C-alpha positions in Angstrom: 49.5 -24.1 18.2 48.2 -27.3 19.8 47.7 -27.0 23.6 45.1 -29.7 24.2 44.8 -33.3 23.1 41.6 -35.2 23.6 41.6 -39.0 23.2 38.3 -40.8 22.7 38.6 -44.5 22.7 36.7 -47.8 22.2 36.5 -49.8 25.5 39.4 -52.2 25.7 41.5 -50.5 23.0 44.1 -49.2 25.4 43.3 -45.6 24.8 43.8 -44.7 28.5 47.3 -46.2 28.6 48.1 -44.5 25.3 46.9 -41.1 26.6 49.0 -41.5 29.7 52.1 -42.1 27.7 51.3 -39.2 25.4 50.9 -36.9 28.4 54.2 -38.2 30.0 56.2 -37.6 26.8 54.9 -34.1 26.4 55.2 -33.3 30.1 51.5 -32.4 30.1 48.8 -33.0 32.7 46.6 -36.1 32.2 42.9 -35.7 32.8 41.5 -39.3 33.1 41.2 -40.6 36.7 42.1 -37.0 37.8 39.0 -35.8 36.0 36.8 -38.3 37.8 38.4 -37.3 41.2 37.8 -33.6 40.4 34.1 -34.2 39.5 33.6 -36.1 42.8 35.3 -33.2 44.7 33.1 -30.6 43.2 29.9 -32.6 43.6 30.9 -33.6 47.1 30.2 -37.3 46.5 32.1 -40.6 46.4 34.3 -41.3 43.4 32.5 -44.6 42.6 29.2 -42.7 42.3 30.7 -40.5 39.6 32.1 -43.5 37.7 28.6 -45.0 37.5 27.4 -42.0 35.6 30.3 -41.1 33.3 29.7 -41.5 29.6 26.5 -43.5 29.9 22.8 -42.8 30.1 20.8 -43.3 33.3 18.4 -46.2 33.3 14.9 -45.6 31.8 13.3 -46.1 35.2 15.4 -43.4 36.7 14.7 -41.0 33.9 11.0 -41.6 34.4 11.3 -40.9 38.1 13.3 -37.8 37.5 10.7 -36.5 35.0 8.0 -37.2 37.6 9.9 -35.3 40.3 10.4 -32.3 38.0 6.7 -32.2 37.2 5.4 -32.5 40.7 5.3 -29.9 43.5 6.5 -32.4 46.1 9.3 -33.5 43.8 10.5 -29.9 43.2 10.7 -29.4 47.0 12.5 -32.6 47.7 15.0 -32.8 44.8 17.5 -30.3 46.3 17.5 -32.1 49.6 18.1 -35.5 47.9 21.3 -34.2 46.3 20.7 -36.5 43.3 23.9 -37.5 41.4 23.0 -38.6 37.9 24.3 -38.4 34.3 22.8 -34.9 33.7 24.5 -33.2 36.7 27.8 -35.1 36.2 27.8 -34.1 32.5 27.3 -30.4 33.5 30.3 -30.5 35.9 32.4 -32.3 33.3 31.7 -29.6 30.7 32.8 -26.9 33.1 36.0 -28.7 34.1 36.9 -29.5 30.5 36.4 -25.9 29.4 38.5 -24.7 32.3 41.3 -27.2 31.5 41.3 -26.1 27.9 41.9 -22.5 28.9 44.9 -23.5 31.0 46.2 -25.9 28.2 49.1 -28.4 28.1 46.7 -31.2 29.0 45.6 -34.6 27.6 41.9 -35.3 28.3 40.5 -38.9 28.0 36.9 -39.3 26.8 34.0 -37.8 28.8 32.8 -36.0 25.6 35.8 -33.7 25.6 36.2 -33.9 21.8 32.7 -32.6 21.4 32.9 -29.9 24.1 36.1 -28.6 22.5 35.3 -29.2 18.9 35.5 -25.5 17.9 38.9 -24.8 19.5 41.7 -24.2 17.1 44.3 -25.2 19.7 42.8 -28.7 20.3 43.8 -32.0 18.6 41.3 -34.8 18.7 42.2 -38.5 18.5 40.1 -41.6 18.3 41.7 -44.9 19.4 40.1 -48.2 18.2 41.1 -51.9 17.9 39.7 -55.1 16.5 37.1 -56.9 18.7 39.4 -59.8 19.6 42.3 -57.5 20.5 40.1 -55.7 22.9 38.9 -58.9 24.5 42.5 -60.1 24.9 43.6 -56.8 26.4 40.9 -57.0 29.0 41.8 -60.6 29.8 45.4 -59.5 30.4 44.1 -57.2 33.2 42.4 -60.2 35.0 39.0 -60.4 33.3 37.8 -63.8 32.3 36.8 -64.3 28.6 33.1 -64.1 29.2 33.3 -60.8 31.2 35.7 -59.3 28.7 33.4 -60.1 25.7 30.4 -58.7 27.6 32.2 -55.5 28.4 33.5 -55.0 24.8 29.9 -55.6 23.5 28.1 -53.3 26.0 30.3 -50.4 27.2 30.7 -48.7 23.8 26.9 -49.1 23.2 26.4 -47.0 26.4 29.0 -44.5 25.3 27.2 -44.2 21.9 23.9 -43.6 23.6 25.4 -41.0 25.8 26.9 -39.1 22.9 23.6 -39.4 20.9 21.6 -38.0 23.8 23.8 -35.1 24.7 25.3 -34.1 21.4 22.8 -35.4 18.9 25.4 -37.3 16.8 26.3 -40.9 16.1 29.4 -41.9 18.0 32.2 -41.5 17.2 31.2 -39.1 14.4 34.5 -39.4 12.5 34.6 -35.9 11.2 35.2 -34.6 14.7 38.6 -36.3 14.9 41.9 -35.2 13.3 43.3 -38.7 13.7 42.0 -42.3 14.2 44.6 -44.8 15.4 44.3 -48.6 15.5 46.0 -49.6 18.7 46.7 -53.1 17.4 49.8 -51.6 15.8 51.2 -51.4 19.3 51.0 -48.7 22.0 54.4 -47.3 21.1 53.5 -46.9 17.4 50.1 -45.3 18.4 51.8 -42.8 20.8 54.4 -41.9 18.2 51.8 -41.4 15.5 49.7 -39.2 17.8 52.7 -37.0 18.8 54.1 -36.7 15.3 50.7 -35.7 13.8 50.0 -33.3 16.6 53.3 -31.6 16.1 52.7 -31.2 12.4 49.3 -29.8 12.9 50.6 -27.5 15.6 53.2 -26.0 13.1 50.4 -25.4 10.6 48.4 -23.5 13.2 51.3 -21.4 14.5 
């Protein structure tokens, strides 16, 4: 029986909105912004700090500094006092939360590597939402972004996500074999939501 749905998405594909609608129709809890808030609560830091480190690698200069601190006596003494918030520690907290959410069930989780953390669970259904480049640009423009910014975001955000997945899971994003369903959101959000729900229901019956 399916108790968890993870929705990975290309930036600008509308995966977040689709996930929200899926959760509402099922009456399940949505872990998207809520997940970011919970990470910030557990790490005792501002929400925007967490956002800066979700699904992306830290800059090379920071990784070099961190390596230096780990390798020096002074750095080892000072690191705990600095309360550094970086991708490594955010990822560790995300993993704990995602695993706990999966145990409770009846939840839709958006991105954050959830499909990779929960890849071995028989009660999880993994979806990847994508869209043509121009559709993603137009979607972002509809939210108030100008064309130049929209194009830059579409071209760069997924590169960062791919680097994050490569670093922490050792696979090329999105690694299609991990997903039960890949949906082109250009068909329309309602069609995408219906496809996800129907496929999840069929898979759930097979696993009952």
